[in-house]
C-alpha positions as CSV (number, residue, x, y, z in Angstrom):
1,M,0.0,0.0,0.0
2,D,1.2,3.5,-0.9
3,A,2.5,5.2,2.3
4,Y,0.8,8.4,1.3
5,L,-2.6,6.9,1.8
6,S,-2.0,6.7,5.5
7,E,0.2,9.7,6.3
8,K,-0.6,13.4,6.2
9,R,-1.4,14.4,2.7
10,L,-3.4,16.8,0.5
11,P,-6.0,14.6,-1.3
12,A,-6.2,14.7,-5.0
13,E,-9.3,16.4,-6.4
14,W,-10.6,13.2,-7.9
15,E,-10.8,11.5,-4.5
16,K,-14.2,11.2,-2.7
17,Q,-15.6,14.5,-1.7
18,E,-18.0,15.6,1.0
19,G,-19.0,18.7,-0.9
20,A,-17.9,22.0,-2.4
21,L,-17.9,25.7,-1.6
22,L,-19.2,28.7,-3.6
23,A,-19.1,32.4,-2.8
24,W,-22.0,34.0,-4.6
25,P,-21.6,37.2,-6.6
26,H,-23.3,40.3,-5.3
27,E,-23.7,44.0,-5.9
28,K,-20.7,45.0,-3.7
29,T,-18.3,43.0,-5.9
30,D,-16.8,43.9,-9.2
31,W,-19.5,41.8,-10.8
32,L,-22.1,44.6,-10.5
33,P,-22.0,45.6,-14.3
34,C,-22.7,42.0,-15.4
35,L,-24.3,40.6,-12.2
36,E,-27.3,39.0,-14.0
37,S,-25.2,37.1,-16.5
38,V,-22.7,35.9,-14.0
39,E,-25.4,34.7,-11.5
40,R,-26.8,32.5,-14.3
41,V,-23.4,30.9,-14.5
42,Y,-23.2,30.4,-10.8
43,G,-26.7,29.0,-10.8
44,E,-25.7,26.4,-13.3
45,I,-22.5,25.5,-11.4
46,A,-24.6,25.2,-8.2
47,M,-27.2,23.0,-9.9
48,H,-24.6,20.6,-11.2
49,I,-22.6,20.4,-7.9
50,S,-25.8,19.6,-6.0
51,R,-26.6,16.7,-8.3
52,Y,-23.4,14.9,-7.0
53,E,-22.6,16.2,-3.5
54,R,-23.4,18.8,-0.9
55,L,-22.9,22.5,-1.6
56,T,-22.0,25.3,0.8
57,V,-22.7,28.8,-0.3
58,V,-21.6,32.1,1.3
59,T,-23.4,35.3,0.5
60,P,-24.4,38.6,2.3
61,D,-28.0,38.0,1.0
62,P,-29.2,34.4,1.7
63,E,-32.8,34.8,0.8
64,R,-32.0,36.3,-2.6
65,V,-29.5,33.6,-3.4
66,R,-31.8,30.9,-2.2
67,D,-34.4,32.1,-4.7
68,K,-31.8,32.2,-7.5
69,M,-30.7,28.7,-6.7
70,R,-34.2,27.3,-6.7
71,R,-34.8,28.8,-10.1
72,S,-31.6,27.3,-11.4
73,G,-32.8,23.8,-10.4
74,A,-30.4,23.1,-7.6
75,D,-31.2,20.3,-5.2
76,M,-31.9,22.5,-2.2
77,E,-31.8,19.5,0.2
78,R,-28.1,19.4,-0.5
79,V,-27.5,23.1,-0.2
80,R,-26.5,25.1,2.9
81,I,-26.4,28.9,2.6
82,F,-24.5,31.1,5.2
83,E,-24.8,34.9,5.6
84,I,-21.1,36.0,5.3
85,E,-19.8,39.2,3.7
86,T,-17.2,38.8,0.9
87,N,-15.0,41.1,-1.1
88,D,-15.2,38.9,-4.1
89,T,-16.2,35.4,-5.2
90,W,-13.1,33.3,-5.9
91,A,-13.5,30.6,-3.3
92,R,-10.7,28.5,-4.7
93,D,-8.2,31.0,-3.3
94,F,-9.6,32.0,0.1
95,G,-11.5,28.8,0.9
96,P,-10.3,25.9,3.1
97,I,-7.5,23.7,2.1
98,T,-8.2,20.3,3.7
99,V,-5.5,17.8,4.6
100,V,-6.0,14.2,5.7
101,E,-3.9,12.3,8.2
102,N,-4.8,8.7,9.1
103,G,-8.3,9.3,7.9
104,K,-8.8,12.5,10.0
105,R,-9.3,15.8,8.3
106,T,-7.8,19.2,9.3
107,I,-8.7,22.6,7.7
108,L,-5.8,24.8,6.9
109,D,-6.7,28.5,6.8
110,F,-3.9,30.1,4.9
111,A,-3.6,33.9,4.6
112,F,-5.1,35.5,1.6
113,N,-3.9,38.9,0.5
114,G,-5.7,39.5,-2.8
115,W,-3.3,37.8,-5.1
116,G,-0.2,39.6,-3.9
117,L,-1.9,42.9,-2.7
118,K,-3.7,43.5,-6.0
119,F,-7.2,43.7,-4.6
120,P,-9.0,44.2,-1.2
121,A,-9.2,40.9,0.6
122,D,-10.0,41.6,4.3
123,L,-13.5,40.0,4.2
124,D,-12.4,37.0,2.0
125,N,-9.5,36.3,4.3
126,R,-12.0,35.7,7.1
127,V,-14.5,33.4,5.3
128,T,-12.9,30.0,6.2
129,R,-12.7,30.8,9.9
130,R,-16.2,32.2,9.9
131,L,-17.6,29.1,8.3
132,W,-15.7,27.0,10.8
133,E,-17.0,29.0,13.7
134,L,-20.5,28.4,12.4
135,G,-20.0,24.7,12.6
136,T,-20.0,24.1,8.9
137,W,-17.6,21.2,9.1
138,G,-18.6,19.7,12.4
139,D,-15.8,18.9,14.8
140,M,-13.1,19.1,12.1
141,P,-10.1,21.1,13.6
142,L,-8.9,24.3,12.0
143,E,-5.3,25.4,11.9
144,T,-4.5,29.1,11.1
145,V,-1.4,29.3,8.9
146,G,0.8,32.4,8.8
147,L,1.7,31.8,5.1
148,V,0.1,33.5,2.1
149,L,-1.2,30.7,-0.2
150,E,-4.1,30.4,-2.7
151,G,-5.7,27.1,-3.5
152,G,-5.4,27.7,-7.2
153,S,-1.6,27.9,-6.9
154,I,-1.1,24.3,-6.0
155,E,-2.0,20.9,-7.5
156,S,-1.7,17.6,-5.5
157,D,-1.6,14.1,-6.8
158,G,-2.7,12.8,-3.4
159,R,0.6,11.0,-2.9
160,G,3.0,13.6,-1.8
161,T,3.7,15.5,-5.0
162,I,2.8,19.2,-5.5
163,L,2.8,20.9,-8.9
164,T,3.1,24.7,-8.8
165,T,4.5,27.7,-10.5
166,A,7.5,29.8,-9.5
167,Q,6.0,33.0,-10.7
168,C,3.2,32.7,-8.1
169,L,4.7,31.1,-5.1
170,L,7.9,33.2,-5.3
171,S,6.0,36.4,-5.8
172,P,7.6,39.3,-3.8
173,N,4.1,40.4,-2.6
174,R,3.2,37.0,-1.0
175,N,6.0,35.6,1.1
176,P,9.1,37.7,0.3
177,H,10.9,36.6,3.4
178,L,10.9,32.9,2.3
179,S,13.2,31.2,-0.3
180,R,12.1,28.4,-2.6
181,D,13.6,25.9,-0.3
182,E,11.9,27.4,2.8
183,I,8.5,27.4,1.1
184,E,9.0,23.7,0.1
185,A,9.9,22.9,3.7
186,L,6.9,24.7,5.1
187,L,4.4,23.2,2.6
188,G,6.0,19.8,3.0
189,E,5.2,19.9,6.7
190,L,1.7,21.4,6.3
191,L,0.6,19.3,3.3
192,G,2.6,16.2,3.8
193,A,4.4,16.7,0.5
194,D,7.9,15.5,-0.3
195,R,8.1,16.3,-4.0
196,F,7.7,19.6,-5.7
197,L,7.4,20.1,-9.4
198,W,8.0,23.8,-10.2
199,L,6.9,25.3,-13.6
200,E,9.1,28.2,-14.6
201,N,7.1,29.0,-17.7
202,G,3.5,29.4,-18.6
203,R,1.3,32.5,-18.4
204,L,-2.1,33.8,-19.6
205,A,-2.7,37.4,-20.6
206,G,-5.2,39.0,-18.3
207,D,-4.5,36.6,-15.4
208,D,-4.3,38.5,-12.1
209,T,-3.0,35.5,-10.1
210,D,0.7,35.4,-11.3
211,S,0.2,32.2,-13.2
212,H,-1.9,29.9,-10.9
213,V,-1.2,26.4,-11.9
214,D,-4.9,25.5,-12.2
215,T,-5.0,27.7,-15.3
216,L,-2.1,25.8,-16.9
217,A,-1.6,22.2,-15.8
218,R,-3.6,19.8,-13.7
219,F,-2.9,16.4,-12.1
220,S,-5.2,13.6,-13.1
221,P,-5.4,9.9,-12.2
222,E,-2.8,7.4,-13.2
223,D,0.1,9.9,-13.3
224,T,-1.6,12.0,-16.0
225,I,-1.2,15.8,-16.5
226,L,-3.7,17.8,-18.5
227,Y,-2.1,21.0,-19.7
228,T,-2.9,24.1,-21.7
229,A,-1.2,24.0,-25.1
230,C,-1.1,26.7,-27.7
231,D,-0.8,25.6,-31.4
232,D,-0.8,29.1,-32.9
233,P,2.8,30.4,-33.5
234,D,1.4,33.9,-34.0
235,D,-0.3,34.0,-30.6
236,L,1.5,35.9,-27.8
237,H,1.3,32.8,-25.5
238,Y,3.0,30.5,-27.9
239,D,6.6,30.6,-26.7
240,S,5.8,30.5,-23.0
241,L,3.4,27.6,-23.3
242,L,5.7,25.7,-25.6
243,A,8.5,26.1,-22.9
244,M,6.0,24.9,-20.3
245,A,5.2,21.8,-22.3
246,D,8.9,21.1,-22.5
247,E,9.2,21.3,-18.8
248,L,6.3,18.9,-18.3
249,K,7.9,16.4,-20.6
250,R,11.0,16.5,-18.4
251,F,9.1,15.9,-15.2
252,K,9.2,12.4,-13.7
253,T,6.8,10.4,-11.6
254,R,7.7,9.0,-8.2
255,T,8.8,5.9,-9.9
256,G,11.0,7.8,-12.4
257,K,8.8,7.5,-15.4
258,P,7.5,10.3,-17.6
259,Y,4.0,11.6,-16.9
260,R,1.2,10.8,-19.4
261,L,0.6,14.2,-20.9
262,I,-2.7,15.2,-22.5
263,P,-2.7,18.7,-24.2
264,L,-5.8,20.8,-23.9
265,P,-6.9,22.7,-27.0
266,W,-6.2,26.4,-27.3
267,P,-9.5,28.3,-27.2
268,S,-10.0,31.1,-29.7
269,P,-8.9,34.4,-28.2
270,R,-11.5,36.2,-26.0
271,H,-11.5,39.9,-25.2
272,D,-13.4,42.2,-22.8
273,E,-15.3,45.3,-23.9
274,A,-12.1,47.4,-23.8
275,G,-10.4,45.0,-26.2
276,E,-8.1,43.5,-23.5
277,R,-7.3,39.8,-23.7
278,I,-9.0,37.7,-21.0
279,P,-7.6,34.4,-19.8
280,A,-9.7,31.6,-21.4
281,T,-8.4,28.2,-20.4
282,Y,-9.9,24.7,-20.3
283,A,-7.5,23.6,-17.5
284,N,-9.8,25.4,-15.0
285,F,-12.2,22.4,-14.7
286,L,-13.7,21.1,-11.4
287,V,-13.7,17.4,-10.5
288,L,-16.8,16.1,-8.6
289,N,-17.7,12.7,-7.2
290,G,-19.3,11.5,-10.5
291,A,-18.6,14.3,-12.9
292,V,-16.1,16.8,-14.2
293,L,-17.4,20.3,-14.9
294,V,-15.6,21.9,-17.8
295,P,-15.6,25.6,-18.6
296,T,-16.6,26.3,-22.2
297,Y,-16.4,29.7,-24.0
298,G,-18.5,29.4,-27.2
299,S,-15.4,28.3,-29.0
300,D,-15.1,25.7,-31.8
301,R,-12.5,24.0,-29.5
302,D,-15.0,23.4,-26.6
303,A,-16.0,19.9,-27.7
304,A,-12.4,18.8,-28.2
305,A,-11.5,20.1,-24.7
306,M,-14.3,18.1,-23.1
307,S,-13.1,15.0,-25.0
308,A,-9.5,15.4,-23.9
309,I,-10.6,15.8,-20.2
310,G,-12.8,12.8,-20.6
311,K,-9.8,10.7,-21.5
312,A,-8.2,11.5,-18.2
313,F,-11.4,10.8,-16.2
314,P,-13.1,7.7,-17.6
315,G,-16.3,6.8,-15.8
316,R,-17.2,10.4,-14.9
317,R,-19.8,12.5,-16.7
318,I,-18.1,15.4,-18.6
319,V,-20.4,18.5,-18.3
320,G,-19.7,21.7,-20.2
321,I,-20.7,25.0,-18.5
322,H,-20.6,28.2,-20.5
323,C,-18.1,30.4,-18.4
324,L,-17.4,33.3,-20.8
325,P,-19.0,35.8,-18.2
326,L,-16.5,34.6,-15.6
327,L,-13.6,35.7,-17.7
328,L,-14.7,39.3,-17.4
329,Q,-13.2,39.2,-13.9
330,H,-10.2,37.1,-15.1
331,G,-11.2,33.8,-13.6
332,S,-13.2,30.7,-14.5
333,L,-14.9,27.6,-13.1
334,H,-12.3,26.1,-10.9
335,C,-11.3,29.5,-9.5
336,A,-14.9,29.9,-8.3
337,T,-15.1,26.7,-6.3
338,M,-13.4,24.7,-3.6
339,Q,-13.9,21.0,-2.9
340,I,-14.0,19.5,0.6
341,P,-12.7,16.0,0.6
342,E,-14.0,13.2,2.7
343,G,-11.9,11.9,5.6
344,A,-11.1,8.3,4.6
345,P,-8.6,7.6,1.9
346,A,-10.1,6.9,-1.5
């Protein structure tokens, strides 16, 4: 038996989940100009999550959101709504990161500073603790961690390997007092990790996160990595993503073998009303107990992306969700959600 199924570890996203977290858009967020369209996207995400597992939602206006979710077709018996103020809605980055040790779960509440002091984050930084204080996760203990870390910046294979990007974790506005080795040591202790794969290349125009790995490359079962690939030599992303692909080819599994690599199609460019490029990526999918929710953008590449992701997750239903409105605030489906794993090893 693999030792990492009994020691402290950060479960892989495809392991059994208790549920997921959403932070609902509202009028005090930057979503105000397009609130109606983005709430439709959140409603569809909520509906699909509630088909497969429990859903926790935070919002400053529970009654309004409850009505929206009913209209979306969500299974309200699986939904819990908590009245909590937020600055924004990117639950992936300020939500709980849950580790498992000998079948018992602990919530890690890392510091969140608005992606390196870019945006206000005082309310978002308190969401995890507030949910814990309200008894959302029963008697699961919470550990407050004095380290800035966003959930979208790390990928775990569930067996002690973390995939991440140097641009994000070594950002001078996150943990400037820590070296790469010191960050590895701290995360190794907190997440039970003993292997770190650092991507030095890869970026998306319009991305505010300093290259979160969940926009670029994702661990999947059986030592597989799905990754964002650009096949257009004239695109501004081509060189960076080609260099990232070369890095991925050099990475080795724990047993010393190359990873099985599945490239994700390059969606046709998307722009906001000001003509600025916005970060469309199929890598920002969410794995649920019986499904994978895949962001789509009204591109002729959508179907190919869903097919590629299906190859990595046989036996799960692949569900496309039109997420073009989410790109207007430079995020997508995975960024908007955070899964809560079950305690026992899968």
